[in-house]
N, C-alpha and C positions, 0 to 999 in steps of 0.2 A: 504494500500500500504506500503510495507516495505521500509527501507531506501535506499537500492540499486536500487530498481525500481523507487523510487521517484527521486533519483539522475540522473538516466538514462533519465527519463521523462523531467526533467529540462534541461539537456544538449541537448536533442533532440529539445526542444522548442527553445532554444537559437541558436543552430546551424542552424535550419531552418530559423529563423528570419534573422540571419546574412547573410545567403546565398541569401535570397530573396532581402535583401538590397543591396548586392553586385551587383546583376543584376539591381536593381532599380537605382543604381548610374549612370549607363550608360544612362538610359532614362532621369534622372534628368539633366545630363550634356548636353543632346541633346535638352532639352526644352528651347526655347528662353525666353527672358524677358517678351515678350507679353503673352506667354503661362503661365508663372509663375504668372504674374499679374492676369490673368483670373482665375487661380486656387485659388488665395487669395480671389478674389471676390466671387467665389462660396462658399468657406469656410465661409466667412463673412455672406452670406445669410443663410447658414446652421446653423450658430450660432443663428440667429433670429428664424429659424424654430424649433430648438430643445432646446431653452433656458429654457422653462418651465420644460422640462424633466431634464435638467442639474440642475436647482435650486431645484427641488423636490428631486433628489438624494443627493444634498448637504445638504438640510435640514434634510434628514434621517441620514446622517453622523454626522451632528452637533447636532442632537436631538432637533431640533427647531420645534415647532408647526407650521403647515402650515399657520395659520392666524397671526403669530407673526410679528410685524414690523421689528424684527431683521432679518427676511428673506431678507430684503433689503441689508444686508451685502453681502449675497450670489449673488444677482443680480449684485451689483456694482463691487465686487472683483472677480466675475466669468465671465459670458458671456459678460457683458458690457466691462470689461477690454480687453477681447480677441477681440471683434468686433471692438473696437476703434483702437487697434493696427493693425488689418488687414487693416483698412481703410487708415491709414498713410503709411503702408508698400506698399499698392497698389500705392499710389501717388509717393513714392520713386522709385518704379520700373518703373512707367510711365515716370518719369523724365529721368532715366538712359536709357530707351529704346529710348527716343527722343534725346539722346546725350547730356543731361544736367545733372548737379549735383543736387541731392536732396535738397541741401541748396543754390542753386544759387540765389534764391530770398529771402532767409531768412534774418531776421533782426540781424545784428551783433552789438555787443557792446563791452564794456571793463569793467573789475572789477579786482581790485588788480593788474593792469598791464597785465592781461590775457584777451585774446579774449573770448567773450561769444556768444552763439547762442540762440536766443529766441525760445523756444519750446512750450510755452503756453502764449498767444493764438496763434494758427496756422491759424485760420480762423475767419470770422465774427461770425460764429455759436459758436465757442469757447468763443469769447468775450461776447456773451449773456449767454450761459449756465454756464460759469465759470467766471461770472462777478466779477471783483476785484481780481482774481487770476492771477498770472503770474509765469513763470519758465524759467530759463536760464541754459543751459549747459555751464560750464566753460571748455575751452580747456586747455591742459597742458601748462605750461609756455614755451614761445618761439614759440608756434604754432599759426600762424596768419590766417586771413581770407582766403588768397589765398591757403594756404596748406589745410585748412578745406574744401574749395570748391572742391579742386582737389581730396582729399582723401575720400570724402563722397561716400558711396556706398559699401565700404568694398569689400567682395568677389563677390558681384553682378556686379562689374565692369568688371569681366571676368567670366561670368556664366558657360562657358564651362569647366573651370578649377576646377573641384570638388576636395574635400579634404577628401574623404573616408567616413567612418561610425563613427558617434558620438553616444554616449550613454548619455541619460538624465535620471538621477535618480530623480523622481518626489517628490515634497514636499507633506506633509500630512495635511497641514493646509489651505492655500489659494488655491482655486481650479483652478485658472487661471495660477498659476505659471508654472506648467508642460507644458501646451499648449504654453505659451509665450516663454518658454525656447526652446521648439521644433522649433518654428518659428525662433528664433535667430540662432540656429544651422543650419537650412535649408538655411537661407538667409545671415546673417552676415558672417557665416563660410563656407557656401556652402557644407555642409555635409548632407547626408541622415541620418536618425535618428532611433535609437531603444529607445523608451520611456518605462522605467520601472516604473509603478505606485507604489506609496507607498501603502502597503496593506490596510491602513485605507481608501484609496480613490478608492478601487476596484469597488464600486457601480457606479463610473463615467465612467466605460469602455464603456458601451453601448452608452451613449451620445457622448463621445469623438470619438468613432468609426464612428458614423453617421456624426459628424461635419467634421472630417478629411478624409472622404471617398476619395476625389480626390487625396490626397497625398498617401493614403494607396493603392489605385488602381494603381497608377504609380509605386509603389514599393519604394517610398522615405521615408515611415514611417511604422514602426511596433510598436504596443502598446502591452506590455507584463504585465502580473500580476504574482504574486507569492511572495515568501519570499526572505530572504537574499541570499539563494542559487542561485536564478535566477539572482539577482543583481550582485553577485560575479562572476558568469560565464560570464555575459555580460562585466563587467569591465575588466576582465582578458583575454577576447577573443583576439587571436592574430590578427584578422582582424579589430578590433576596433582601431580607430586612436586617439580618444579624449573622455574625460569624463567630463560631467558637472553635478553638484549636488547642491541641496538646502537642508540644514539641520543644524546640529550642527558641531562645530569644532572637537568634539570627533569622530563623524562619519567620517568626512573628514580624520582625522589622522589615523583611523583604516583602511581606504581604501588605503591611501598613504603609511603608515609606518607599518601597522599591529598592533598587540597588545602585551602587556606584555614587558618582558625584550628584546625580539627580536626587538620590535619597538624602544625602547630606544637605542639599539645598532645601528640600522639603522640610526636613527636621528643623533647620534654622529658621524657616519661615513659619513653622507650625501649621503646614498645610498637607495633611496626609494624603497619600495616593488613594487609600481606601476610604470611600465616602459613606461608610456605614459603621455601626458599633461593632466592636470585637471584644470578646472575653477570651481568657487563655489560662493555661497551666503549663509552666515552662521550666520547672526544675531549678537547679542551682547547686551550690557547694554546701551540702548538708553537714552540719557538725554533729559529733557525738562528744559531749562534755562529760569527762570522768571526774567526779568529785572525790578527792582523796579521803580515804577512811581505812579502817582495819578490816581486811578481807581474809577469809580462809582460803586455803589452796583450791577448794572446790568452787568457791565464789569466783576466784580469778579465772579458773578454767571455763566456767559457765558463761561469765560475762565476756571473755575473749571470743567464745563461740558466738555470742550475741552480736558483738561488733563485726565479726567476720560475716555473719549472715546479713547484716545491714549493708555490707559492701558487695557481697557475692550473690545474693538472691537474684535470680533471673540473669545470672552471668555478670552482674554489675550494671545491667542496662535498665536502671530505674531512675526516674526523676528524683526519687526520695532516697536513693542510695547514699549512705554515709561516705563522705570523701575526706573529712578532716576530723581526726580524733584530737580533742583538746584535753591536755593532761597537765597536772602540776609537776613542774620540775623538781619540787621538794617532796613529793610523795615517796615515802619510804619503800613502797612496793611497786614503784614505777618500773624498774627493770624486770621484776617478776611478771608483771602484767604484760609488758612488751614482748617478753619471751613467749608467753602463752598466746598472745595475739599473732605473733610470727608463726607459731606452730599451727594455730587454727586456720590461718590463711594458706599455709603450705599443704595441709593435709585434707582440706575440704574437698569434696568429690570433684573430679575434673569434669569439664564440659567444653564444648566447642564455642568459639567466638562467633555467634550467629549474626550479630547486628552489623550492618554495613558500616565500614570505616573504623571498626574497633582497632584493628592492627595499626592503622595510621595514628589514631589517638594515643595508643600505648607507646608507639615510637616517639611521638611528640613529648609525652610525659617523661619518658626515659631520657630524652635529649635535654629537657629542661631541668632534670634532676639526676645528674650523672651518678650520684651515690645511691640511687634507688636499688633496693634488693628485689631480685626476681624470685618469686616463690611459686610453688605448685608445679604440676607437670609441664615441662617445656618452658618454665618461667613465665607463664601467661598472666601472673599477677604481680603488681608492683607495690612495694611498701617503702614509703619515704619517711625516715625518722629524722629527729634533730632539728625540725623547723621551729622558727620563732615568729612572733607577730611582726618583727622588724624585717623579716625577709621579704624580698620581692619574689614570692613563691607562686609559680603558675598554678600549683595544685590548690592554692587558696583563692585564686582570682578567676578561675574558669572551671566550668563543669566538664569533667572527663567522663563521657558516657562509655565507660570501660572499667575493668577491675583495678583501679588505682586508688590507693589509700595513703594519706599523709598523716603524720603525727606532729602536732604543734605543742611545744612545751611553754608553759607560762609560770612565772614565779608566783609564790604565795600559797597559802592554805586558808581554810575557813572562809570568812567573809571577803577577805582580800582576793582570794582566788575567784570567788563568785563574781565579783565586780569586774575583774580583768577578763574572765572567760566570757561574760556577757558582752563586754566591749569588743572583744575579738570577734565573736560571732556576728554581732550587729554591724561592725564597721569594716571588718577585713574580708569577710567571706561573701561571695556573690550569691544573691538570691535569698528568698525568705520563705520557701515552701515548708521546710520542716527542720526541727532541731531535736536531737535526742539528749537526754540527761540520765546518767547512771550514778546512783548513790545508794549506799546501804541504808536501811530504815533507821539504824542508830545514828548515822551521820545526819540524816534529814531531821530527826528529832532534835539533835544537838544544835543544829543551825536555827531551828525555830522559825520565827517570822521572816528571818533573812532569806531562807530558802524560798518561801512563797513570793517574796519581793523579787528575787532573782528570776523565778519563772515568769513573773509578770513583765520583767524588763526585756525578755527575749522577743524580738520583733519577728515572729514566725507564725505562719498560718496554722501549723500543727506542731505541738510540742509533746514528745513522748518521755515520760518519767519511768525509768526501768521498763520501758516498752518501746519497741521500734515504732516510729511514726507511721509506718505502713499499717499498723493496727487501726489507726485512724482512717486510712484509705478503705480498709475492709469493713469498717463500722458504718452501715448505711445512713444512720441519722447524724453522723458527724459531718462537719463541713470539710471541704477539701479545696485548697487553693492557697495562693500567696497571701502574705499579710496585707491588709488594706492600705491603700494609698499610692500604689504604683500608677504610673501614667504611660501613655502611648510612647513618649520619647524616653522614658526610663522604666521599662516594663519589668525588669528583674524576674520574679517568678510568676508574673502574670497578673491579670485583672479579673476579679470576680471569684465565685466559688461554684462548686458542683456537689453532687451527692446530696447531703442535706435533706434526707427523706422525710423529715418532719416539716419541711418547707418553712423554716424559720427566716424571718427578715432581720436585717441589721445585725449580722453576726461579725465577730472579730477574729476568733480563732477557736481551735479545739485543743484541749489538753487531755492526753491519755495517760493513765497510770497503770502500772503492772507490778507483779511481784518481783522482788530482787532475786529470789531463789526459786527453783522449780520444786514442785511437790515430790517427795514428802519433806525435803529439807525446809521448805517454807513453813510448814506446820511446826517443826521442831524449834524454829526461831521466832514463833509468834505471829507469822503472817497468815491471814485467813485466806489461803489459796490452795485449791486442789489441782491446779494446772501443772502437769509435768512439762518436760521440754516441749515448747510449742511446735506445732506441725509445720510452721514456716521456717524453722531453723534448717539450714542447709545440711546439718548433720542428722536430721531426724530420719530414722530407718523405716518408719511406717507412714511417712507423709502422704504418699499416693493413696493408700487405703483410707487413711483418716480423712483426707481431702474429698475423696469420692463419697464417703458416708456423710460428711457434713453437707455436701452439695445436695444429696438426695433428701436429707432432712430439711434443708432450706427450701427446696422445691415442693416438698410434701411433708410438712411438720407432723410427726407422730411420735409420741413418747416411746413406743416400742423400738424405735430406731436408736435411742440414746445409749443403751448398754453396749451395743456394738461400736459406737463412736468412742465411748470412754475406754473400752477394751483396747482398741487400736491405738488410741492416744497414749495410754499407759505403756504400751510396748515400744513406743518411739524412742 
C-alpha cells in the first residue's frame, strides 16, 4: 500500500469511528443509570469469561513463558484491576440511581487539616483479602465532608448531559490502563470514547472487543489500532472534545506543542498546537525513602525484596517504578540493606526486555553513570550507588523506562532526615506521580506528628507507606495521577486523575498504608495483618495462581472462592 492510500485508509477509519460515536452519544445520553449499571455488570462478567484469553495475549506481548509465576503480574494488573473497578463503579451508580451519594456512608477522617475519605477497605471482603492495608483519598484543602458528599458522582449526577467524544491514547505497558481510562471517560466525564491502542498492545484487540461488547454495540466505544497517523487524526479531529493519554512527557509535549523550533515558539507564546483539553498520566522518577531504624535481618531481606519489586515489576516498565532509593548516610544498617538490595536485584527471576528502546535507555544510563553495577543474568539490571543530592545525576532528573535503580544518600537521622528527604524528593526528582516510604512501626511511633507532617509535605499524587504505590493503582476507589497543579508547559507527571471509582470531586492525593512485615511475623510484632508476601512481589512463587483466583473473585464475588485464594497466597 502506498503512502497516499494508507493515509486515505487511516482517515476513513477515523472518520467512520467518529461518526458512529456521534450517533452513539445520543443513545448513551438516553441510557439511564440503571441501564449503565447493568452494562458495567455485564462487562465485569465478560472480564471473568475472557480473562485467560487476555492474560495469554499479555504474556505473548511481554515474552513470558506460560508457566512462569511472573504471569501473575498480568492477572493482577490486567483483568483483576478492571473487574475490581467495574464492581465499585456499579455500586457508585446504584447509589446515584437511588438518590444517594456514592460516599454517603463512607468513613471520613482528617490529615494535615484536610478531609480524607477511606477507600481501602471498602468492605469486609477487602479487610480479609487486603488485611493490614488501608488507603485514604485526601481532598483538596478547604473541601469538607458535606461538599464531598454533594459532589461525588461527577458527570453521572446528570447522565443525560453528555460531553461529546473523548479520545484515549492507550498505554503500552500495563494492560488495564487503557480499559480503566475508557471507563473514566465514559463515567466521570460522560463522554463516548475512541480508544487508540498502543501498537505494542494490538494483540489485546480481540479480548478487549469481547469484554467491551455492550459498550461497542451501543455505539459508546470504538477501539482502533494503527500507528501514529491514526492517533494524530483522532486527536486533531474537529468532533473530538477531549484527549487523555498515558505515556511520556515528551509524547505529551509533541501532541500539545508539536516538535522542533515551532514547538519552542508555541510554548513561548503560550499558544498550543492542540486546540482542545488534554489530561494525562506521565510517570517520573519515583523515590523510595528508607527511614532509618533498627531492623532485623528478616526485615532487611523482606524490604530489599520490596524495593526490588518496585523497580523490576513488569520488567521495570512502569510509570510508578521506583528509580531513586533515598537513604540516610548515617544509618547504621545502610551497608547491610544495600547488600540485601544488591542480592534481591541480582537474583530476581530473569525476563526479556520486551519494551521498545529499553536497551538504548540502559546504555544511556550506563554511559551517564560509569560506576553502575550490572546485576542479574547478562547484566540486564543497573544499580547506581553513592549518589548525593548535589550530583548532576541523570538517574534523578529523567525517567528511565528500564530496570535502572539509583541510591541517593542524605545526611541526618530523625526529623532532620525527614526534612532533607522531602526536599530531595520534591525538588530534585522529576515528576510527582508517586513516592514510597518504608519505616518500621516503632520508628513511625517514635517520630510522632513529625512523620505525618513529612507525609503531608511530599508533593505526590500517591504516597505508599510500607506499601508500593502500585497498590494505589490496583485500588479502584483510589485516585491515580500526578499531584495537582501541573500545566501544559510544565506537565511533569500529568494533569488530572483517573480510576476514582467513587467519583469523588476535588481530590488531592491518595495515601496507602501497608504492613512493615509479612504474616505471621507481622502478628508477632503487633501488626494486625494476615497478609503474607504479597502476590505482586517478583519473588512470589504462586503469583499466577493467586492472581487468577483473585480475578475470578472480582468478576464473580462469592465467599466460597476465598479459601482457595488464601491457600494460594499463603504458599507464595
